[in-house]
N, C-alpha and C positions, 0 to 999 in steps of 0.2 A: 504494500500500500504506500504510494508515493505522495499522496495528498491527504489533507485533513481539514475538516470543518471543526471549529472549536468555539464554544460559547463562553460567556462570562459565567460566574457562579450563579446558581439559582437555588431556590428553597427546596427543602425535602419534599414538600407537597407538589411543587412543579416537577421535580424529578420523577416522582411516582406517577404523576399525570402523563408525562412524556413516555415513560415505559409502557403504560397502558395504551396510549395513543399509538405508539410504534407497533405494538402487537396487533391492534385492530387494523391499522393501515395495511400491514402485510397479510393478515388473514383475508381482508377484503380483496387482495390481489391474488388470492388462491394459494398462498404459500403456507405450508402446514408445519414445517420443521425449521429449527434453527439450532445453532450450537451455542453453548454458554460456558464461560469460565469465570469462576469466582476468583478474582485477583487479590492483590495486596489490600487489606490484610486478612480478610476472612478466608481466603484460600489456605492460610496457615493452619486453620483449625478444621476447615471443611474437608480437605482431601487427606485420605489416609497416607501415612508415610511421607508426607511433604512432596508427593509427586502429583503436580497439578496437571489437569488434562481437560480438553474440550469435551463437553458432554452434549450429545444430541438429545433434543427434547422437542415434544410437540409444542408448537408455538402457542396454542390455546392454554397450555399449562404453565407457561413461563412466569407470568405474574404471580401465580400461587406458589410456584417453586421458590421465587425470590422471597415472598412473604414468609414461607415456612422456614427458610434458612435464617431470615432476620429474627423470627420468633424464637429460634434456638439459641439466640444470643451470640451467634458466630460473627455477625457483621451487620452492616446497615447500608442501604442505598444512599449514596452521597458522601459517606464516610469511608467507604471501601470501594475498590475497583470492581466493576462488573463488565465483562466483555461479551457481546452478543454478535455472532456472525450470522448474517442473513442476506440472501439475494446478492451475493458478491460484495457486501459492505461489512464493515466491522464497527459497531456502536460501542462506545465506552462510556458508561455511567461512572464518572470519575470520583476518586476519593477527595478531590478538591471541590466537590459540589458543582462541577461543570460537566458538559457532555462533549463528546468527540465523535466524528464519523471519519473513518479511514477508508480510502478508496484509491483506485488507480485512474479511472476515467470518469468524467462527468456523465451523469445520466438523469433521467426524469426523477428518480427517487432522491438523488442528491439535491437537485434543484428544489424539489418539493420541501424537503426538511430544512434546507437553507432558508427558503422563503417563510416557512412556518416559524422557525426559530426567530427570524427577524421580526415577524409580526407579533410574536409573543414577548418581544423586548429582551431576548437573551443575547443580543449583540453578537451574532455569529461572525466569524472571520475564517477565510480560507488560507491555508499555509501549504507551501511546497515543503515536503519533508527533506531535511538535510541528511545526506548519507553519513555524515560524520556526526559527532555529538552536537547537541543543541537543538533548538526548536525548528529551525529551518527559516524560510523566507515568507513573509506575509504577502498574499496576493490581493490586489484590489485596494479599495479605499478604506480608511480607518472607520470604525463603527460610528454610527450617528449618536449624538448625545441627546 
């Protein structure tokens, strides 16, 4: 994934709303499965033997799965990383209370989420990922204030 859309931090409620919205959006497109990875730090306790792996799951069960893991006390959306791969994209619900989409080429789904996040006031920005260390290079105009 060479490109990234990144938002400013959002509330826990907004992050939960976006997770549910993302699920409904892709279900309505006929997509039934995704993969998920519980990242830092809830992955430390979620995965046995500290071997983290992508887990394939029915998309309609994703929100409940995240709620169940949160209820176990292992982690929380917005405080711990959650990676969801779907339709050639990778969504990251970040431990910094922001959201990312990683992708290689623009498509209608990228444009849709970029526009949605802009309308929601999340101030999305696109970045070209740097092959070295560091965040990369910002593409386009700075966010509106």
